[in-house]
C-alpha positions, 0 to 999 in steps of 0.5 A: 479255414480261419476255424483250422487255424485258430484250432492249430493256434489252440494246440500251441498252449496245449503242447506248451502245458503238457511240456510243462507238466511233464517236466515238472514229473521229471523233477521228481517232486510230483506225484508218480501217479501225474508221471505215468499217467502224462507218459502213457496219454499220447500211447493212448491218444493216437489209437484213440483217434484212430479208432473215433475216425473210423467206421467202426468206431461203436465197437473199435472205441470200446473193444480199445478202451478195455484193452488198454484199462486192462494193460494199464492196470496191469502194469500200473506201478511199474509205469509209475515207476518208470514213467521216464523210459515211456518218455524217453523211448516216445521221443526217440521213436518220433525223432528216429521216425523223422530222421527215417522219413528224411534219409530213406530219400536219400537212398540211390534212384530216389528223390530227395524229401526236401528236393520234393518239397521244392518241387510242390512250390515252385515246379521243376527245379534247376539242378543246382535247386536240387543238390541244395534240396538234396544237401538241406534233406541230409542236413535234417536227416543228421539232425534228428539223429542228432537229437536222437543221440543227445537225448539218450546220453543226456538221458545216461550220463546226466541229471534227470533235469538237464535231459528234461529241459532238452526234451521238453524246451529245447529240440522245437528251438533248435529246429526253429532256428535251424529252419530259419539259418536255412531260409537265409543261406537258401537266400543267397544260394538260390536267389532267383528261387521265388519265395513261398509264404510259410503257411504254403510251405508248412500246408504242402509239407505236412500234406506231403509228409503225411503221404510218404509216412504211410507209402512203403520205400521203394525197391 
């Protein structure tokens, strides 16, 4: 458990360092090769980790690396010219996927995602808590949609530095502020609901999010 927490803490400076380098590359003063390398790194990391963890790693990983190397080699000049498009596409894809993850649970006959999480923590919920958690799910869905819209709008109509600042340094703090505001509101709206620790909630949320993202939507 302690090793896992240290590993999670080690991710923080890594993510911050990556964000700083991405912002630097977006300012137009860094070598184009740096921006291109940073842009494609997440696209290559996820399939590489999948290949490494699979039972066929000793042939899947070399094949994947060879295919990725050939694709990058043939497209490198275009990647250098348009690496900011790749940043934008990755960001929008991530937050659109999160909006879908939350939003599809608001469809008729579905249990909203925040209701599911609260049930895992507290057990069966009273109706007022079900209504509240469903509303919170809708708020997070709207937040992720707003992030996508804002990212595209800033990229299209503002300076590149402004878009990059928003993308790399403002989205996460805004999400934290929304989480804190919701927590304070929940204490007033549902004062008798037992409190779970942030670590317990994070563990449950991560596990359920992964399970739900692999599960096809119900018909």
